[in-house]
C-alpha positions in Angstrom: -0.1 -0.1 -0.3 3.0 1.9 0.7 4.8 1.7 -2.2 1.4 1.9 -4.3 1.1 5.5 -2.7 4.7 6.4 -3.3 4.4 6.1 -7.2 1.5 7.8 -7.1 3.0 11.2 -5.3 5.8 10.4 -7.6 3.4 10.4 -10.9 2.2 13.8 -9.8 4.9 15.5 -9.1 5.9 14.8 -12.8 2.7 16.1 -14.2 3.3 19.5 -11.9 6.6 19.7 -13.0 5.8 19.4 -16.4 3.2 21.9 -16.1 5.3 24.7 -14.7 8.1 24.4 -17.4 5.3 24.8 -20.0 3.9 27.6 -18.6 7.5 28.9 -18.4 8.3 28.6 -22.1 4.6 29.2 -23.5 5.4 33.1 -23.6 8.3 32.2 -25.6 6.6 30.0 -28.0 4.3 32.4 -28.6 6.5 34.9 -29.2 8.6 32.8 -32.0 6.8 33.7 -35.3 7.4 32.7 -39.2 6.6 35.9 -40.8 5.8 35.1 -44.8 3.6 36.3 -47.3 -0.3 35.1 -48.2 0.0 34.5 -51.9 2.3 35.7 -54.5 1.7 35.6 -58.1 3.9 36.3 -61.2 4.1 35.9 -64.8 6.0 33.1 -66.8 8.8 33.8 -67.2 9.6 36.8 -64.7 11.2 36.6 -61.1 9.2 36.7 -57.8 10.3 36.9 -54.0 9.4 35.0 -52.0 9.6 36.4 -48.3 10.3 34.5 -44.8 11.6 36.0 -41.3 11.9 35.1 -37.8 10.7 37.5 -35.5 11.1 37.6 -31.3 13.5 34.6 -30.8 14.0 33.8 -27.2 17.6 34.1 -25.9 18.1 31.1 -25.0 16.7 29.5 -28.5 19.5 28.1 -30.6 18.7 28.7 -34.7 20.1 25.6 -36.4 18.4 25.3 -40.0 16.3 27.6 -42.7 14.9 25.3 -44.8 12.1 26.0 -48.0 9.9 23.2 -49.3 7.3 22.6 -51.8 4.4 20.7 -51.3 4.0 18.3 -53.6 1.2 15.8 -53.8 1.3 15.4 -50.0 5.0 15.7 -49.3 7.4 17.7 -49.3 10.1 18.6 -51.5 13.4 20.6 -50.6 14.2 23.7 -52.4 16.4 25.6 -50.9 18.4 25.0 -47.6 20.7 27.7 -44.9 22.9 26.4 -42.6 25.2 28.5 -40.6 27.7 25.7 -40.0 27.1 24.2 -44.0 26.5 27.1 -45.8 23.8 27.2 -48.5 22.2 24.3 -50.6 20.4 24.5 -53.4 18.8 21.6 -54.7 17.1 20.6 -58.5 15.5 21.4 -60.4 15.6 25.2 -58.9 19.6 25.2 -58.7 20.4 27.7 -61.2 16.9 29.9 -60.1 16.6 30.3 -56.6 18.7 31.9 -54.2 18.9 33.4 -51.1 18.2 37.5 -51.0 20.3 37.6 -47.5 19.8 34.4 -45.5 20.8 34.8 -41.6 18.9 33.4 -38.2 16.3 36.0 -38.9 15.9 36.2 -42.5 14.7 33.6 -45.3 13.6 34.9 -48.1 14.9 33.5 -51.2 14.4 34.8 -55.4 12.8 32.6 -58.3 13.9 33.3 -61.3 12.5 33.0 -64.6 9.1 31.5 -63.3 7.5 28.3 -65.1 4.0 26.7 -64.6 5.6 23.9 -63.0 6.6 26.3 -60.0 2.9 27.0 -58.5 2.1 25.4 -55.8 2.4 25.9 -51.8 5.9 26.8 -50.5 6.9 25.9 -46.8 9.4 28.4 -44.9 11.0 26.5 -42.0 13.3 27.0 -39.1 14.5 24.4 -37.0 15.5 25.6 -33.2 16.7 23.7 -30.1 15.4 23.2 -27.8 12.0 24.5 -28.9 11.6 22.2 -32.3 10.8 23.5 -36.1 8.4 27.0 -37.1 7.5 27.1 -40.5 4.7 29.7 -42.6 3.4 29.2 -45.7 2.3 30.7 -49.2 1.2 30.2 -52.7 2.5 31.1 -55.3 0.4 31.5 -58.3 2.2 31.6 -62.1 0.5 33.8 -64.3 0.1 33.2 -68.2 -0.5 36.3 -70.4 -2.6 35.2 -73.6 -2.1 35.7 -77.3 -4.9 37.3 -78.2 -5.9 37.6 -82.6 -8.4 38.7 -85.0 -9.5 37.3 -88.3 -12.5 37.5 -90.8 -13.6 35.2 -92.8 -11.9 34.0 -96.1 -15.5 33.2 -97.5 -17.1 36.2 -99.4 -20.0 37.5 -97.7 -23.0 37.6 -100.1 -26.5 39.1 -99.5 -29.5 37.0 -101.2 -32.9 37.6 -101.0 -34.8 35.2 -98.9 -31.4 33.8 -97.0 -32.0 32.9 -93.4 -28.4 30.9 -92.6 -26.1 32.9 -90.6 -22.4 32.9 -91.9 -19.1 32.9 -89.9 -17.9 36.4 -89.9 -14.7 36.4 -87.6 -13.1 34.6 -84.4 -11.7 35.8 -82.2 -9.2 33.9 -80.0 -7.0 34.5 -76.6 -4.4 31.7 -76.5 -2.6 30.4 -73.5 -3.6 32.2 -70.6 -3.7 31.6 -67.1 -6.3 32.1 -66.3 -8.8 32.4 -68.6 -9.4 35.6 -70.9 -12.9 37.2 -71.1 -13.9 37.8 -74.7 -16.3 39.8 -75.8 -18.0 41.8 -79.2 -18.3 45.3 -79.5 -20.3 46.1 -82.8 -23.8 47.4 -84.4 -24.5 44.4 -86.0 -27.4 42.0 -85.6 -25.3 38.8 -85.3 -24.5 36.1 -82.5 -21.3 34.7 -80.7 -20.7 31.2 -79.3 -17.8 30.8 -76.8 -15.4 28.0 -76.2 -12.7 27.5 -74.1 -10.2 24.9 -74.1 -7.6 23.8 -71.5 -4.1 22.9 -72.3 -2.0 20.3 -71.2 -0.2 22.7 -69.6 -2.6 24.2 -67.0 -3.2 27.5 -69.4 -6.2 28.3 -71.4 -7.3 29.4 -74.6 -10.3 31.2 -75.4 -12.4 30.9 -79.0 -15.4 33.3 -79.8 -17.0 33.1 -84.0 -19.4 35.2 -84.8 -22.1 35.0 -87.1 -24.6 36.9 -89.1 -26.8 36.8 -91.9 -25.1 38.9 -94.8 -27.4 41.6 -95.7 -27.2 45.2 -97.4 -27.0 46.9 -93.9 -23.8 45.0 -92.7 -22.2 46.5 -95.4 -19.4 48.3 -94.2 -20.2 48.1 -90.6 -17.2 47.8 -88.0 -17.1 44.6 -86.1 -14.5 44.5 -83.0 -13.2 41.9 -80.6 -12.6 42.7 -77.0 -10.4 40.1 -74.6 -10.2 41.6 -70.7 -7.3 39.3 -69.0 -6.2 40.8 -65.5 -5.9 44.8 -66.1 -4.8 44.1 -69.3 -7.3 45.2 -72.6 -6.7 43.6 -75.6 -9.2 45.0 -79.1 -9.1 44.6 -83.0 -11.5 45.4 -85.5 -12.5 44.2 -89.0 -15.1 46.3 -91.9 -17.9 43.9 -93.2 -17.3 43.6 -96.8 -21.0 42.1 -98.1 -21.5 41.5 -101.9 -25.1 42.6 -102.5 -27.5 43.3 -106.4 -28.1 46.6 -107.2 -30.5 48.7 -105.8 -31.5 51.2 -108.6 -33.1 54.9 -108.4 -33.8 56.9 -111.0 -33.2 61.4 -110.7 -33.7 63.6 -113.1 -37.3 64.1 -113.1 -38.8 66.6 -111.0 -42.5 66.9 -112.2 -42.4 70.0 -114.2 -41.7 68.5 -117.7 -43.7 70.8 -119.8 -43.7 71.1 -123.4 -40.7 73.1 -125.6 -38.4 72.6 -121.8 -35.0 71.9 -123.2 -32.0 70.1 -121.8 -33.6 67.4 -120.1 -31.8 63.8 -118.4 -32.8 60.9 -116.7 -30.0 59.5 -114.3 -29.9 56.1 -113.7 -28.0 55.5 -110.0 -27.5 52.1 -108.0 -26.6 51.3 -104.7 -24.3 47.9 -105.2 -21.5 45.9 -104.4 -19.2 45.3 -106.4 -20.8 48.3 -108.7 -22.7 47.9 -111.6 -20.8 47.2 -114.9 -24.1 47.4 -117.3 -27.1 49.4 -117.7 -29.8 49.1 -119.5 -32.9 51.6 -120.2 -36.3 50.7 -122.1 -40.2 51.2 -121.8 -42.3 48.6 -120.8 -45.0 49.9 -123.8 -43.0 51.2 -126.7 -39.3 52.1 -127.5 -37.5 54.9 -126.6 -38.2 58.1 -128.6 -36.2 59.1 -131.2 -34.6 62.3 -129.9 -33.0 60.4 -127.1 -29.4 59.6 -126.7 -27.9 57.1 -124.1 -24.4 57.2 -122.5 -23.8 54.2 -119.9 -26.1 55.3 -117.1 -27.8 58.7 -118.0 -30.6 58.9 -121.1 -30.2 62.8 -122.5 -33.6 64.1 -124.1 -32.2 66.2 -127.3 -34.4 69.8 -128.7 -37.4 70.3 -126.8 -40.4 68.5 -124.6 -43.0 67.0 -126.4 -45.3 64.7 -125.2 -43.8 61.9 -127.0 -41.6 62.0 -124.2 -43.9 60.9 -121.7 -44.2 57.4 -120.6 -42.4 54.7 -117.8 -38.5 54.6 -118.1 -37.1 51.8 -116.6 -33.4 51.5 -116.1 -31.6 48.1 -115.5 -28.2 47.9 -113.6 -26.4 44.3 -113.6 -23.4 43.6 -111.6 -21.2 40.2 -110.5 -24.3 39.2 -107.9 -27.2 39.9 -110.1 -30.0 42.5 -112.0 -32.2 45.0 -110.2 -34.2 47.8 -112.2 -35.7 51.0 -111.0 -38.9 52.4 -113.1 -40.1 56.1 -113.2 -43.0 57.8 -115.0 -42.8 61.3 -116.5 -45.5 63.3 -117.0 -45.9 66.1 -119.8 -47.8 69.4 -119.1 -48.7 71.8 -121.3 -47.7 75.2 -118.9 -44.8 75.1 -116.4 -45.8 75.0 -112.7 -44.4 78.0 -110.9 -45.0 77.9 -107.4 -46.5 81.2 -105.8 -44.5 83.3 -103.0 -46.9 82.6 -101.4 -46.4 78.8 -101.5 -43.3 78.8 -100.7 -43.7 80.6 -97.6 -46.0 78.1 -96.1 -44.0 75.8 -97.5 -40.7 77.4 -95.8 -42.5 78.1 -92.4 -45.6 75.3 -91.8 -44.1 72.8 -90.0 -43.8 69.0 -91.0 -46.9 67.8 -88.7 -47.1 64.1 -88.7 -50.6 63.0 -90.6 -52.1 61.0 -87.4 -51.6 64.6 -85.2 -53.1 66.3 -88.4 -56.1 64.0 -88.2 -56.7 63.6 -84.8 -57.0 67.3 -84.3 -59.2 67.8 -87.2 -61.7 64.5 -85.4 -61.6 66.5 -82.6 -62.4 70.0 -83.7 -65.8 68.3 -85.9 -67.2 66.9 -82.6 -67.2 70.0 -80.6 -68.6 71.6 -83.7 -71.2 68.8 -84.0 -71.8 68.8 -80.2 -72.6 72.7 -80.5 -74.6 72.3 -83.3 -77.1 69.5 -82.0 -77.1 72.0 -78.7 -78.0 75.1 -80.6 -80.9 73.1 -82.9 -82.5 71.5 -79.3 -82.5 74.5 -77.2 -84.2 76.9 -80.1 -86.4 74.0 -80.3 -87.5 73.9 -76.7 -87.8 77.7 -77.0 -89.8 78.3 -79.9 -92.2 75.2 -78.9 -92.4 76.0 -74.7 -93.8 78.9 -74.2 -94.2 77.8 -70.2 -92.3 77.9 -67.2 -91.1 75.8 -64.6 -93.3 77.1 -62.0 -94.8 74.7 -59.2 -98.2 76.3 -59.6 -101.2 73.9 -61.3 -102.2 75.2 -64.2 -105.5 74.5 -65.8 -104.9 74.1 -69.8 -107.8 75.8 -71.9 -106.6 73.0 -75.3 -105.6 70.1 -75.8 -102.0 70.2 -75.7 -98.9 69.8 -73.0 -96.3 72.2 -72.4 -94.0 71.3 -75.1 -96.6 71.8 -77.4 -97.1 68.1 -79.0 -100.8 66.7 -79.1 -102.1 64.3 -76.7 -102.5 61.2 -78.0 -105.9 60.2 -76.0 -109.2 61.8 -76.9 -109.6 65.2 -75.7 -110.6 65.2 -72.0 -112.4 68.1 -70.2 -111.1 70.9 -69.1 -112.5 70.6 -65.9 -109.8 70.2 -63.0 -111.7 69.2 -59.9 -109.9 70.1 -56.3 -111.5 68.4 -53.9 -110.9 70.1 -50.5 -109.3 67.3 -48.2 -106.1 66.8 -50.5 -104.2 69.4 -52.4 -102.4 66.6 -54.7 -106.5 65.0 -56.0 -105.9 68.6 -58.1 -105.5 66.9 -61.0 -107.4 65.9 -64.1 -109.8 62.9 -64.2 -109.1 59.6 -65.7 -108.4 60.3 -69.6 -111.1 59.4 -72.0 -113.3 60.2 -69.1 -117.2 61.4 -70.1 -118.1 62.6 -66.3 -116.2 64.4 -63.6 -117.3 63.7 -59.7 -118.0 66.6 -57.9 -120.6 67.9 -55.6 -124.0 67.0 -57.1 -122.4 63.5 -57.2 -123.9 63.2 -53.6 -127.2 63.7 -55.0 -126.9 61.4 -57.5 -126.1 63.7 -60.8 -124.0 63.2 -63.0 -123.0 66.3 -65.4 -122.0 65.5 -68.8 -119.2 67.3 -70.9 -120.4 69.4 -74.0 -120.4 68.4 -77.8 -117.7 69.3 -79.8 -118.6 72.6 -80.5 -117.9 73.3 -76.7 -114.7 71.5 -76.5 -113.5 73.4 -79.9 -114.9 77.0 -77.6 -113.2 75.6 -74.5 -109.5 74.6 -76.9 -109.8 78.4 -77.1 -109.4 79.5 -73.6 -106.1 80.4 -71.9 -104.6 78.8 -68.8 -104.0 80.4 -65.6 -102.7 79.3 -62.1 -104.7 78.9 -59.0 -103.2 82.0 -57.7 -104.2 84.2 -60.9 -108.1 82.7 -61.2 -108.2 84.2 -57.8 -107.2 87.2 -58.5 -108.9 88.0 -61.5 -112.2 90.3 -61.8 -114.2 88.5 -63.6 -116.4 84.8 -62.5 -114.9 81.5 -63.0 -116.2 78.4 -62.1 -116.2 77.0 -58.8 -115.2 73.6 -59.5 -113.3 73.5 -62.3 -111.1 76.8 -61.3 -111.2 77.5 -65.3 -111.6 81.5 -66.5 -114.6 81.9 -68.4 -113.9 84.8 -70.0 -115.5 86.5 -73.4 -112.4 86.6 -76.0 -114.2 89.9 -77.4 -113.9 91.7 -74.4 -110.3 90.5 -73.9 -107.2 93.4 -74.3 -105.3 90.9 -76.8 -102.5 93.5 -77.0 -101.8 94.2 -72.8 -102.2 90.4 -71.4 -102.6 87.7 -73.4 -100.3 85.8 -76.6 -101.8 84.5 -79.8 -100.6 80.9 -80.2 -100.4 78.9 -83.2 -102.7 76.1 -82.0 -105.4 78.9 -81.7 -105.1 79.6 -77.8 -103.6 82.4 -75.5 -101.3 82.4 -73.0 -100.7 85.2 -70.5 -97.8 87.3 -70.8 -97.1 87.2 -67.2 -96.4 83.1 -67.3 -94.8 83.3 -70.9 -91.5 81.6 -70.3 -88.8 82.9 -71.9 
C-alpha cells in the first residue's frame, strides 16, 4: 500500500513539473513567429521574391537551419537550405533559379527567377530551433500566363441574297494559352450572334475562342466588328470592316415633276447602290420603244431638243453587277405649261412645320366633334324655345287646349278642361282619367251626373287660356268654382296688353310666358 502511494506521488510531482516548465516556456513559444506572404503571383518568365522572417527569438533558443520546401502530392520537396555550419544548398530543379537574398537566423527570403508553370504551388519556410523545435509558415505561389490574342475575318465571301436565313461565320477572336482564362466579348451594331469555346491546355493554360455569325445583308456592308479581350488588367481590341456583296438597288433621278412643252436640257440618271459596282445599265420602255430624240450614255439618258408629249411614259433602268440584276422605274408626265409656285406657297412651305399625319387627323377630328356637339345643342335649345312658352313654376295650371307644355298634341281623346279639387287634398287637384266622360263633384252626392259638352263646346274650350290658381283668384271676372277655369269672353280681352296668341289658336298670359 505504501509503495503504491509512493508511485502516485512521484507521478503527480512529475506532472506538476512538466506543467510548470510548459507555463514558463509558453510566452516564448508564442513569441516565435515565422512571417510570410499569404499569396504571391507572377507571370511566366518573370522573377518573384518569397519573403520569410523569424521574429522575437528567445535568448536561450538556438536556430540551427532555415529550409524552403514545396508541397507536392502530400509530400514535402526541399528547394533551398541555409545552415550556418554548412552554408547554402539549392536543390534541383531550382539549382540555377533560386537564391537567398540575405541568409541569416532572422531572414530566410529567397528569389525565384524565370518562373515556369510548374513552379506554381504551396511553399513552406521552416526554421529549425533548439530546444523548442521547428517553426514554419506557408505561402501560395500562383503562376500567370499572359495570353496571345488575335482576330481574323472569314476568307469566304459574304453575299446577301433575298430570302437567306443561314448565318455565316464572319470573324473569329482567339485568346490563346492564358492563365487564368481570358474574357472575350464583341462590340458592334450588327445583329448577329457569338459562340464561345474554352479549351484547357495540357500545361495548365487556357485558350478561349469566340466565333461571330450573322446573315449577310446590304445593311451589314461596311459595318465595323470589334473583338475585345480582357485579361487581368489588360485589354486587347481588334476590329474588321465587313465586305458584303449584294445586287444593285436602283433609283432614277432627273424628273422633277415639271416637264412642260418645249422645255430643254432634260435627262434621266440611273443610280445604283451595289457591291461590287454595277457594270451595265440598260434603258427601256415597257410599253414601247424609246423616243428617237434620246441619247443614252452609260447610266444617263439625254432628251435632245424641246420636250414634247412623245417623251412621256414609264422609263425603266436595269443595272447589273456580278451578283445579279435589279431595275428601277420613273413615270414621266409632260404638261402644257410650267408650274411656278407662288411666293405665298413658297413661304408656307418654309414656315409650316412638318406635322405628322396622325396628329393632323386627331386635331381635325376633335374640332369636328366639338362643332357637331355645338350644332346639336343649338338646335335642341332653339326648338325648346319655340315650342315651350310656359315656365317651370310649381303652380298648377288649368289648360284651355289639348296641348302639353312642350306643344305636342295628346294622343288620347280630348278630355274635359275641368279640373276638380276636393277639399281634403291638394295632390288630388289633377285631371280625371283620360277619356272619362264625367267628373265627380258635389252634385254627385245627389246622384246627379254632369255630361261633357259637344264638339262645339270643346272647340270653344280649346281657345281658353290657362291660368294659375293664384291668377284665377285674383281675376275680377267670375270663374267656375268647380274647375277654377277662367270663363271669359274673347271679344272683351285686351290682346295687346295681357295675352299672346298661339299657333294652335289658344292664348297664353304674358305673365306666364317663359322666354
